[in-house]
Every structure is written in structure tokens, then in C-alpha cells.
DRENDO-1510 file (C-alpha; in Angstrom, 1 decimal, always signed):
<recs>
REC; n; res; u; v; w
REC; 1; MET; -17.2; +22.7; +9.8 .
REC; 2; ALA; -19.8; +21.9; +7.2 .
REC; 3; GLN; -21.2; +18.4; +6.9 .
REC; 4; THR; -20.1; +16.3; +4.0 .
REC; 5; ASN; -21.9; +13.3; +2.5 .
REC; 6; MET; -18.7; +11.2; +2.1 .
REC; 7; LEU; -15.2; +11.8; +3.2 .
REC; 8; ALA; -12.2; +9.9; +1.9 .
REC; 9; MET; -9.2; +8.7; +3.9 .
REC; 10; ILE; -6.1; +7.5; +1.9 .
REC; 11; LEU; -3.8; +5.1; +3.7 .
REC; 12; ALA; -0.4; +6.1; +2.5 .
REC; 13; GLY; +2.0; +5.1; +5.3 .
REC; 14; GLY; +3.3; +1.7; +4.3 .
REC; 15; ARG; +7.0; +0.9; +3.8 .
REC; 16; GLY; +6.8; -0.8; +0.4 .
REC; 17; SER; +9.8; -2.9; +1.3 .
REC; 18; ARG; +9.4; -5.2; -1.8 .
REC; 19; LEU; +10.3; -2.2; -4.0 .
REC; 20; HIS; +13.7; -2.3; -2.3 .
REC; 21; GLU; +15.9; +0.8; -3.0 .
REC; 22; LEU; +13.0; +2.7; -4.7 .
REC; 23; THR; +11.4; +3.1; -1.3 .
REC; 24; SER; +14.5; +3.5; +0.9 .
REC; 25; LYS; +14.0; +7.2; +1.1 .
REC; 26; VAL; +10.4; +7.8; +0.0 .
REC; 27; ALA; +7.0; +6.3; +0.8 .
REC; 28; LYS; +5.6; +3.9; -1.9 .
REC; 29; PRO; +2.7; +6.3; -2.9 .
REC; 30; ALA; +5.4; +8.8; -3.9 .
REC; 31; VAL; +7.2; +6.5; -6.3 .
REC; 32; SER; +7.2; +7.6; -9.9 .
REC; 33; TYR; +5.0; +6.0; -12.5 .
REC; 34; GLY; +4.1; +6.3; -16.2 .
REC; 35; GLY; +6.6; +8.9; -17.3 .
REC; 36; LYS; +5.5; +11.8; -15.1 .
REC; 37; TYR; +3.1; +10.7; -12.4 .
REC; 38; ARG; +3.4; +9.6; -8.8 .
REC; 39; ILE; +1.3; +6.7; -7.6 .
REC; 40; ILE; -0.6; +8.9; -5.1 .
REC; 41; ASP; -1.9; +10.9; -8.1 .
REC; 42; PHE; -4.4; +8.1; -9.0 .
REC; 43; PRO; -6.5; +7.9; -5.8 .
REC; 44; LEU; -6.4; +11.7; -5.4 .
REC; 45; SER; -7.5; +12.3; -9.0 .
REC; 46; ASN; -10.2; +9.7; -8.5 .
REC; 47; CYS; -11.5; +11.6; -5.5 .
REC; 48; ALA; -11.5; +14.9; -7.4 .
REC; 49; ASN; -13.2; +13.4; -10.4 .
REC; 50; SER; -15.8; +11.7; -8.2 .
REC; 51; GLY; -16.8; +14.9; -6.5 .
REC; 52; ILE; -15.2; +14.1; -3.1 .
REC; 53; ASP; -14.2; +17.4; -1.5 .
REC; 54; ILE; -12.5; +16.4; +1.7 .
REC; 55; VAL; -9.6; +14.0; +1.7 .
REC; 56; GLY; -7.3; +12.9; +4.5 .
REC; 57; VAL; -3.9; +11.4; +3.5 .
REC; 58; LEU; -2.5; +9.3; +6.3 .
REC; 59; THR; +1.3; +9.2; +6.1 .
REC; 60; GLN; +4.0; +7.7; +8.2 .
REC; 61; TYR; +7.0; +6.0; +6.7 .
REC; 62; GLU; +9.6; +8.3; +5.0 .
REC; 63; SER; +6.9; +10.9; +4.5 .
REC; 64; VAL; +8.8; +14.2; +3.8 .
REC; 65; LEU; +8.6; +14.0; +0.0 .
REC; 66; LEU; +5.0; +12.7; +0.0 .
REC; 67; ASN; +3.8; +15.3; +2.5 .
REC; 68; SER; +5.2; +18.2; +0.5 .
REC; 69; TYR; +3.9; +16.7; -2.8 .
REC; 70; VAL; +0.4; +16.4; -1.5 .
REC; 71; ALA; +0.5; +19.8; +0.2 .
REC; 72; ALA; -3.0; +21.4; +0.3 .
REC; 73; GLY; -4.4; +19.6; -2.8 .
REC; 74; GLY; -4.0; +22.3; -5.3 .
REC; 75; ARG; -3.0; +20.2; -8.3 .
REC; 76; TRP; -6.1; +18.1; -7.9 .
REC; 77; GLY; -8.4; +21.2; -7.6 .
REC; 78; LEU; -9.1; +20.3; -3.9 .
REC; 79; ASP; -7.9; +23.6; -2.4 .
REC; 80; THR; -11.1; +25.7; -2.5 .
REC; 81; LYS; -13.1; +27.2; +0.4 .
REC; 82; ASP; -15.2; +24.0; +0.7 .
REC; 83; SER; -12.5; +21.4; -0.1 .
REC; 84; GLY; -9.1; +20.3; +1.0 .
REC; 85; VAL; -6.5; +17.6; +1.2 .
REC; 86; PHE; -5.1; +17.1; +4.7 .
REC; 87; VAL; -1.9; +15.3; +5.6 .
REC; 88; LEU; -2.6; +13.3; +8.8 .
REC; 89; THR; +0.5; +12.0; +10.6 .
REC; 90; PRO; +0.6; +10.1; +14.0 .
REC; 91; ARG; +0.3; +12.6; +16.8 .
REC; 92; GLU; +1.7; +12.9; +20.3 .
REC; 93; ARG; -1.2; +12.4; +22.7 .
REC; 94; ALA; -1.6; +13.2; +26.4 .
REC; 95; ASP; -2.9; +9.8; +27.2 .
REC; 96; SER; -0.4; +7.6; +25.2 .
REC; 97; GLY; +2.5; +9.8; +24.2 .
REC; 98; LEU; +3.9; +9.7; +20.7 .
REC; 99; ASP; +2.1; +6.9; +18.8 .
REC; 100; VAL; +2.4; +5.3; +15.4 .
REC; 101; TYR; -0.2; +3.9; +13.1 .
REC; 102; ARG; -0.3; +0.3; +14.2 .
REC; 103; GLY; -2.5; -0.9; +11.3 .
REC; 104; THR; -4.9; +0.2; +8.7 .
REC; 105; ALA; -7.8; +0.4; +11.1 .
REC; 106; ASP; -5.7; +2.1; +13.8 .
REC; 107; ALA; -4.8; +4.8; +11.3 .
REC; 108; ILE; -8.4; +5.8; +11.0 .
REC; 109; SER; -9.0; +5.3; +14.8 .
REC; 110; GLN; -6.4; +7.9; +15.6 .
REC; 111; ASN; -8.1; +10.4; +13.3 .
REC; 112; ILE; -11.7; +9.9; +14.5 .
REC; 113; ASP; -11.7; +13.6; +15.6 .
REC; 114; PHE; -10.8; +14.7; +12.1 .
REC; 115; VAL; -13.6; +12.7; +10.6 .
REC; 116; ASP; -16.1; +13.8; +13.2 .
REC; 117; ALA; -15.4; +17.4; +12.4 .
REC; 118; TYR; -17.0; +16.9; +9.0 .
REC; 119; ASP; -19.8; +14.7; +10.3 .
REC; 120; PRO; -20.0; +12.5; +7.2 .
REC; 121; GLU; -22.7; +9.9; +6.6 .
REC; 122; TYR; -20.2; +7.7; +4.8 .
REC; 123; ILE; -16.5; +7.2; +4.8 .
REC; 124; LEU; -14.3; +6.0; +1.9 .
REC; 125; ILE; -11.1; +4.1; +2.8 .
REC; 126; LEU; -8.5; +3.9; +0.0 .
REC; 127; SER; -5.0; +2.5; -0.5 .
REC; 128; GLY; -2.5; +5.1; -1.7 .
REC; 129; ASP; -0.4; +2.7; -3.8 .
REC; 130; HIS; -2.6; +1.2; -6.5 .
REC; 131; ILE; -2.9; +2.3; -10.2 .
REC; 132; TYR; -6.5; +2.5; -11.4 .
REC; 133; LYS; -9.3; +4.9; -12.4 .
REC; 134; MET; -12.6; +4.5; -10.5 .
REC; 135; ASN; -15.8; +6.6; -10.0 .
REC; 136; TYR; -16.3; +6.3; -6.3 .
REC; 137; ASP; -19.7; +8.0; -6.6 .
REC; 138; LYS; -21.0; +4.9; -8.5 .
REC; 139; MET; -19.7; +2.7; -5.7 .
REC; 140; LEU; -21.5; +4.9; -3.1 .
REC; 141; ARG; -24.8; +4.7; -5.0 .
REC; 142; TYR; -24.4; +0.9; -5.0 .
REC; 143; HIS; -23.7; +1.0; -1.2 .
REC; 144; LYS; -26.9; +3.0; -0.6 .
REC; 145; GLU; -29.1; +0.8; -2.9 .
REC; 146; GLN; -28.0; -2.3; -1.1 .
REC; 147; GLY; -28.5; -0.7; +2.3 .
REC; 148; ALA; -25.1; -2.0; +3.3 .
REC; 149; ASP; -23.1; -1.4; +6.4 .
REC; 150; ALA; -19.9; -1.8; +4.3 .
REC; 151; THR; -19.2; -2.2; +0.7 .
REC; 152; ILE; -15.9; -3.6; -0.6 .
REC; 153; ALA; -14.6; -3.1; -4.1 .
REC; 154; VAL; -13.5; -6.4; -5.7 .
REC; 155; ARG; -12.0; -7.5; -8.9 .
REC; 156; GLY; -12.0; -10.9; -10.6 .
REC; 157; VAL; -8.5; -12.3; -10.8 .
REC; 158; PRO; -7.3; -15.6; -12.4 .
REC; 159; ILE; -8.2; -18.4; -10.0 .
REC; 160; ARG; -4.6; -19.6; -10.1 .
REC; 161; GLU; -3.6; -16.2; -8.6 .
REC; 162; ALA; -6.4; -15.9; -6.1 .
REC; 163; SER; -4.3; -17.3; -3.2 .
REC; 164; ARG; -2.2; -14.1; -3.3 .
REC; 165; PHE; -5.2; -11.9; -2.3 .
REC; 166; GLY; -7.9; -11.4; +0.3 .
REC; 167; ILE; -10.8; -13.2; -1.3 .
REC; 168; MET; -14.5; -12.4; -0.9 .
REC; 169; ASN; -17.0; -15.2; -1.1 .
REC; 170; THR; -20.5; -13.9; -1.9 .
REC; 171; ASP; -24.1; -15.2; -2.3 .
REC; 172; GLY; -26.1; -14.8; -5.5 .
REC; 173; ASN; -27.0; -11.2; -4.6 .
REC; 174; GLY; -23.5; -9.8; -4.0 .
REC; 175; ARG; -23.6; -10.0; -0.3 .
REC; 176; ILE; -20.3; -11.1; +1.3 .
REC; 177; ILE; -20.7; -14.2; +3.4 .
REC; 178; GLU; -17.1; -15.0; +4.0 .
REC; 179; PHE; -13.7; -13.4; +3.8 .
REC; 180; GLU; -10.5; -15.4; +3.3 .
REC; 181; GLU; -7.1; -13.9; +3.6 .
REC; 182; LYS; -4.8; -15.5; +0.9 .
REC; 183; PRO; -6.6; -18.9; +1.0 .
REC; 184; ALA; -4.6; -22.0; -0.2 .
REC; 185; LYS; -7.7; -23.3; -1.9 .
REC; 186; PRO; -9.8; -20.2; -2.9 .
REC; 187; LYS; -13.6; -20.7; -3.3 .
REC; 188; SER; -13.9; -17.7; -5.6 .
REC; 189; ASN; -11.8; -15.3; -7.6 .
REC; 190; LEU; -13.2; -12.0; -6.2 .
REC; 191; ALA; -10.1; -10.2; -4.8 .
REC; 192; SER; -10.4; -7.3; -2.4 .
REC; 193; MET; -9.0; -4.1; -3.9 .
REC; 194; GLY; -8.5; -2.5; -0.5 .
REC; 195; ILE; -11.3; +0.0; -1.2 .
REC; 196; TYR; -14.0; +0.3; +1.4 .
REC; 197; ILE; -17.1; +2.4; +1.9 .
REC; 198; PHE; -18.6; +2.3; +5.4 .
REC; 199; THR; -21.5; +3.9; +7.0 .
REC; 200; TRP; -19.6; +6.1; +9.4 .
REC; 201; LYS; -21.6; +5.6; +12.6 .
REC; 202; THR; -21.2; +1.8; +12.2 .
REC; 203; LEU; -17.5; +2.0; +11.6 .
REC; 204; ARG; -16.9; +4.5; +14.3 .
REC; 205; LYS; -18.3; +2.2; +17.0 .
REC; 206; LEU; -16.2; -0.7; +15.7 .
REC; 207; LEU; -13.0; +1.4; +15.7 .
REC; 208; VAL; -13.6; +2.6; +19.3 .
REC; 209; GLU; -14.0; -1.1; +20.4 .
REC; 210; ASP; -11.0; -2.2; +18.4 .
REC; 211; MET; -8.7; +0.4; +20.1 .
REC; 212; LYS; -9.5; -1.2; +23.4 .
REC; 213; ASN; -8.7; -4.8; +22.3 .
REC; 214; PRO; -5.0; -5.7; +23.2 .
REC; 215; ASP; -5.2; -8.8; +21.0 .
REC; 216; SER; -6.2; -6.9; +17.8 .
REC; 217; ASP; -3.9; -6.3; +14.9 .
REC; 218; HIS; -6.0; -3.1; +14.3 .
REC; 219; ASP; -6.4; -4.1; +10.6 .
REC; 220; PHE; -9.4; -3.9; +8.4 .
REC; 221; GLY; -8.8; -7.2; +6.7 .
REC; 222; LYS; -7.8; -9.1; +9.8 .
REC; 223; ASP; -10.1; -7.6; +12.4 .
REC; 224; ILE; -12.8; -5.2; +11.3 .
REC; 225; ILE; -14.2; -7.1; +8.4 .
REC; 226; PRO; -14.3; -10.5; +10.2 .
REC; 227; ILE; -16.0; -8.9; +13.2 .
REC; 228; MET; -18.7; -7.3; +11.0 .
REC; 229; LEU; -19.4; -10.6; +9.3 .
REC; 230; ASN; -19.6; -12.4; +12.7 .
REC; 231; ASP; -22.0; -9.7; +13.9 .
REC; 232; GLY; -24.3; -10.2; +10.9 .
REC; 233; LYS; -23.7; -6.8; +9.4 .
REC; 234; LYS; -24.5; -6.4; +5.7 .
REC; 235; LEU; -21.3; -6.4; +3.7 .
REC; 236; CYS; -21.6; -6.2; -0.1 .
REC; 237; ALA; -19.1; -6.7; -2.9 .
REC; 238; TYR; -18.9; -4.0; -5.6 .
REC; 239; GLU; -17.4; -5.6; -8.7 .
REC; 240; PHE; -14.9; -3.5; -10.7 .
REC; 241; SER; -13.9; -4.5; -14.2 .
REC; 242; GLY; -11.5; -1.7; -15.2 .
REC; 243; TYR; -7.7; -1.6; -15.0 .
REC; 244; TRP; -6.2; -2.1; -11.5 .
REC; 245; LYS; -2.7; -2.8; -10.5 .
REC; 246; ASP; -1.1; -3.3; -7.1 .
REC; 247; VAL; +2.5; -2.1; -7.8 .
REC; 248; GLY; +4.0; -3.6; -4.7 .
REC; 249; THR; +7.0; -5.3; -6.4 .
REC; 250; ILE; +9.6; -4.4; -8.9 .
REC; 251; ASP; +8.1; -6.8; -11.5 .
REC; 252; SER; +4.5; -5.4; -11.0 .
REC; 253; LEU; +5.7; -1.8; -11.2 .
REC; 254; TRP; +7.6; -2.6; -14.4 .
REC; 255; GLU; +4.5; -4.4; -15.8 .
REC; 256; ALA; +2.3; -1.5; -15.0 .
REC; 257; ASN; +4.6; +0.8; -17.0 .
REC; 258; MET; +4.8; -1.6; -19.9 .
REC; 259; ASP; +1.0; -1.8; -20.0 .
REC; 260; LEU; +0.9; +1.8; -21.1 .
REC; 261; LEU; +2.6; +0.8; -24.4 .
REC; 262; ASP; -0.4; -1.4; -25.4 .
REC; 263; SER; -2.5; +0.4; -28.0 .
REC; 264; ASP; -5.6; -0.7; -26.3 .
REC; 265; ASN; -4.5; -0.3; -22.7 .
REC; 266; GLU; -7.4; +0.0; -20.3 .
REC; 267; LEU; -6.0; +2.7; -18.2 .
REC; 268; ASP; -6.0; +5.3; -21.1 .
REC; 269; LEU; -4.2; +8.3; -19.6 .
REC; 270; ASP; -5.3; +10.4; -22.6 .
REC; 271; ASP; -8.9; +10.2; -21.5 .
REC; 272; THR; -9.9; +13.9; -20.9 .
REC; 273; SER; -13.1; +12.9; -19.3 .
REC; 274; TRP; -11.3; +11.4; -16.3 .
REC; 275; LYS; -7.9; +13.2; -16.0 .
REC; 276; ILE; -5.1; +12.0; -13.8 .
REC; 277; TYR; -3.7; +15.2; -12.3 .
REC; 278; THR; -0.1; +15.6; -11.4 .
REC; 279; GLU; +2.7; +18.1; -10.7 .
REC; 280; ASP; +3.3; +20.7; -13.4 .
REC; 281; THR; +7.0; +20.7; -13.5 .
REC; 282; GLY; +7.4; +23.3; -16.3 .
REC; 283; ILE; +10.0; +21.1; -17.9 .
REC; 284; THR; +10.9; +21.6; -21.6 .
REC; 285; PRO; +9.5; +19.4; -24.3 .
REC; 286; GLN; +11.2; +16.1; -25.2 .
REC; 287; TYR; +14.0; +16.1; -27.7 .
REC; 288; ILE; +14.4; +13.3; -30.3 .
REC; 289; ALA; +17.6; +13.5; -32.2 .
REC; 290; SER; +18.1; +12.5; -35.9 .
REC; 291; THR; +20.1; +9.5; -34.7 .
REC; 292; ALA; +17.3; +8.2; -32.6 .
REC; 293; LYS; +15.4; +5.0; -33.4 .
REC; 294; ILE; +12.1; +4.6; -31.5 .
REC; 295; ASP; +9.7; +1.6; -31.6 .
REC; 296; GLY; +6.7; +1.5; -29.2 .
REC; 297; ALA; +8.0; +3.9; -26.5 .
REC; 298; TYR; +6.4; +6.2; -24.0 .
REC; 299; ILE; +8.7; +9.2; -23.8 .
REC; 300; ASN; +8.0; +12.1; -21.4 .
REC; 301; GLN; +8.8; +15.8; -21.5 .
REC; 302; GLY; +12.3; +16.8; -20.8 .
REC; 303; ALA; +13.8; +13.6; -22.1 .
REC; 304; ALA; +16.5; +13.7; -24.7 .
REC; 305; VAL; +16.9; +10.6; -26.9 .
REC; 306; GLY; +19.7; +10.0; -29.4 .
REC; 307; GLY; +19.9; +6.3; -29.3 .
REC; 308; THR; +17.5; +3.3; -29.8 .
REC; 309; VAL; +14.4; +2.9; -27.6 .
REC; 310; GLN; +12.2; -0.2; -28.0 .
REC; 311; ARG; +9.1; -1.0; -25.9 .
REC; 312; SER; +10.2; +1.2; -23.0 .
REC; 313; VAL; +8.9; +4.0; -20.7 .
REC; 314; ILE; +11.2; +7.0; -20.4 .
REC; 315; PHE; +10.5; +9.5; -17.6 .
REC; 316; THR; +11.2; +13.2; -17.4 .
REC; 317; ASN; +14.8; +14.5; -17.8 .
REC; 318; CYS; +16.2; +11.1; -19.0 .
REC; 319; LYS; +19.1; +11.2; -21.4 .
REC; 320; ILE; +19.8; +8.4; -23.9 .
REC; 321; ALA; +23.0; +9.0; -25.9 .
REC; 322; PRO; +23.6; +8.2; -29.5 .
REC; 323; GLY; +24.6; +4.5; -29.9 .
REC; 324; ALA; +22.9; +3.5; -26.6 .
REC; 325; LYS; +20.0; +1.0; -26.5 .
REC; 326; VAL; +17.1; +0.8; -24.1 .
REC; 327; ILE; +14.9; -2.3; -24.6 .
REC; 328; ASP; +11.8; -3.5; -22.6 .
REC; 329; SER; +12.8; -1.2; -19.8 .
REC; 330; VAL; +11.7; +1.7; -17.5 .
REC; 331; LEU; +14.0; +4.7; -16.9 .
REC; 332; MET; +12.8; +6.8; -14.0 .
REC; 333; PRO; +13.3; +10.6; -13.8 .
REC; 334; GLY; +16.9; +11.8; -14.5 .
REC; 335; ALA; +18.3; +8.4; -15.5 .
REC; 336; ILE; +21.2; +8.6; -18.0 .
REC; 337; VAL; +22.3; +6.0; -20.5 .
REC; 338; GLU; +25.6; +6.8; -22.1 .
REC; 339; GLU; +27.0; +6.0; -25.5 .
REC; 340; GLY; +27.1; +2.4; -26.4 .
REC; 341; ALA; +25.4; +1.2; -23.2 .
REC; 342; VAL; +22.6; -1.4; -23.5 .
REC; 343; VAL; +19.7; -1.6; -21.0 .
REC; 344; THR; +17.4; -4.7; -21.3 .
REC; 345; ARG; +14.4; -5.7; -19.1 .
REC; 346; ALA; +15.4; -3.4; -16.3 .
REC; 347; LEU; +13.9; -0.7; -14.1 .
REC; 348; VAL; +16.5; +2.1; -13.7 .
REC; 349; ALA; +16.0; +4.2; -10.6 .
REC; 350; GLU; +16.0; +8.0; -10.5 .
REC; 351; ASN; +19.2; +9.8; -11.4 .
REC; 352; VAL; +21.1; +6.6; -12.0 .
REC; 353; ARG; +23.8; +6.7; -14.7 .
REC; 354; ILE; +24.6; +3.8; -16.9 .
REC; 355; GLY; +28.2; +4.3; -18.1 .
REC; 356; LYS; +29.6; +4.1; -21.6 .
REC; 357; ASN; +29.3; +0.6; -23.2 .
REC; 358; ALA; +27.9; -0.9; -20.0 .
REC; 359; LYS; +25.5; -3.9; -20.4 .
REC; 360; VAL; +22.6; -4.0; -17.9 .
REC; 361; GLY; +19.9; -6.7; -17.8 .
REC; 362; GLU; +19.2; -9.8; -19.9 .
REC; 363; LYS; +16.7; -10.4; -22.6 .
REC; 364; LYS; +15.8; -13.9; -21.4 .
REC; 365; SER; +15.7; -13.1; -17.7 .
REC; 366; GLU; +12.3; -13.9; -16.1 .
REC; 367; GLU; +12.8; -11.3; -13.3 .
REC; 368; ILE; +13.1; -7.5; -13.9 .
REC; 369; LEU; +16.5; -6.1; -12.8 .
REC; 370; LEU; +16.3; -3.1; -10.5 .
REC; 371; VAL; +19.3; -0.8; -11.1 .
REC; 372; ALA; +19.5; +1.5; -8.1 .
REC; 373; LYS; +23.2; +2.6; -8.3 .
REC; 374; ASN; +25.4; +4.0; -11.0 .
REC; 375; VAL; +27.0; +1.4; -13.4 .
REC; 376; LYS; +30.5; +2.1; -14.5 .
REC; 377; GLY; +31.2; +2.2; -18.1 .
REC; 378; GLU; +33.7; +0.3; -20.2 .
REC; 379; ASP; +36.3; +2.0; -22.5 .
</recs>
């Protein structure tokens, strides 16, 4: 196979248990977002827009839908003679039998042969479940300029929230001198985004050693990064200031959808210079009835609205009957709200039906209500 300068590996095998029923049958990267997208569309589109031709997608948990969706990469333009998206699942091996990915680093370790086949100088490691737009080529240029062994993308977060993240402490020149995993008293607010660029030869050696260590968690944050720091390797922080959202909870997924309603939202999905590619469903256009009242909504193709929609995101094929109200909520594909029903501060899962005159959610509730089962109506 031809040599490639930088190859990307997307870690997409996590359970996403904090999304509850939304991930009971599908992997978190396959969860719907923003009216018509799936979360995995964002890292894959970033790769395509950044000129990365070879992408491995490492799947494991409830991966059938995700595997079929990713397929060969056609919707991202990565299906040419010199490019491709490859689904990489745990394989049965002669020396160890059927294995699973035991951690983020182990997932890469088990696919060293795949990476070696393309002989890259650099490898980009990505999470498959974050919402953001980033030019990875700019990050690679920074990595080269710094002469780094590893470069980690970081984003400033409010110091009061820093204890929720892996925090990078740096010197005055952007070199990482310490990594703290969810520190009680953080020394800085530079949170790791889970985006890494490594010089492949350096990382390969570390992965081979890590596989032999029975005490390792086989994790980049817990094992590989600390070892590199202890060994005096040069690790640099690449500061990113754009929109970035870890949608690992119901509240954060709801917030990420609500962010799209801001007139000055940073993500800007209408930006034609950095498109987010997704499945072309061939669905009919949206239908807005004369009875509809809409105020600040994001309504996708195939949706039919006859009722009131306020500050909400409505996905494909949703139906909102005349007399129904949807307020500060997210309706995922195929959700139906019948006549007289009221949905407030809720995230309604795919194909869930809210019955006639039913009341779901509360305006004053601090937590977002996940509605994952049909709600019976009231006569």
C-alpha cells in the first residue's frame, strides 16, 4: 500500500451508558444530532475536509448500525482509489483467541498491522462522539513546528468545571509538563479534547510495551501520556478556541442541539467552506401547516408541523399535530406529538409517540427529561 503522511483512527467503541436508552441498541457515535446528522459525521467530515485520506473507525459496542452507516466512506468522499474508511472491530487471534478492545490504547495496539500497512509518519487519534469542526492539518503543522513526540488538542474551560476533565498543565511555551485526570484542585483550565497526534514510530514502540504490561489499563490518558511525560518526551498542547461539545449525557446532548438555535452559534452548520457530510435520505421537504406557530426552531426535512414549536430542534420525519406544543425540546427522528399534547424541556427518542393531550416535562425542571417510551394520551 502507498505511504500516507498522516492516518486517522477514530475511537468509536464506547458504550455511552449515560445516554441511557438512546444507546441501548446503538453505539454513541451513531446517535442522532442536529436534525439530520449522526455524531460520527463530525470527526469523519473533519478528516475529509482536512485532507486525510485513510481513516480507521474502531467499533465494538452495539456496532451493527454504526458499521453499516460508516460503510466505505462514500458520503464523506473517502471512497476513491487512494482513500477509504475502514471499520476495525476486535479480531480473533491465533495467540489470544477472540479479544475485545480493553482500552483506548489497546484499540490502536490491536490494529498496528493496519497502520503499518500505510507506513504513516504521523497518526491522529480521535474520539468518535464529540461535536466540533477542526482543521487537523493545522494541528499537524503545529506538531511539526514544535518537533513534538505528541500533540494534544486542548480547550479552555471555566475553572469551576475543570475538575470534570483531564487537565494539561503547560510551561510558557505550550509544552505539557503535567497531566492531571479530573483534579480536585486544578492548576489550569486547559482540558484535553481527546484528540492526539503522535509520531507513529514513537507511539508504536510504546504500544508494544504497553501490551506486555499486565498492570496497565491500556489507556492513553491513564498510561501512555503519563509514561511519555515520565520519559521526558516532548508533548505539546494545541489550543483550540472553536465550538466543542462532549455529548455524553442527556443534558449535554440537549444543550448541543439547543446551541444550534442561537443566531451566532459557533458551530455554523451552514458554512459551505467546511461542510458536515451526512446520509442523503431522499426524504421529502418539511411541511408547515397554516395552523403552525413557530418561534426559533430548527426543523428538518420530512417533518410535518401543525402545532406550536418554540426554541426546539425537530428531526426528520417528526409529526406535530395541530393543537400540540413543543417547547425547549428535541424530537429525534420519527417522533410524533399528537393533538393537544405538550412537550417541555425534554428529549424525545426516535419513533416515540406522545399521545393526545399528554403532558411531558416541566418548564422549571433543572434536568432534561428523556422520553424513550410511548406516552399514552388522555381523552
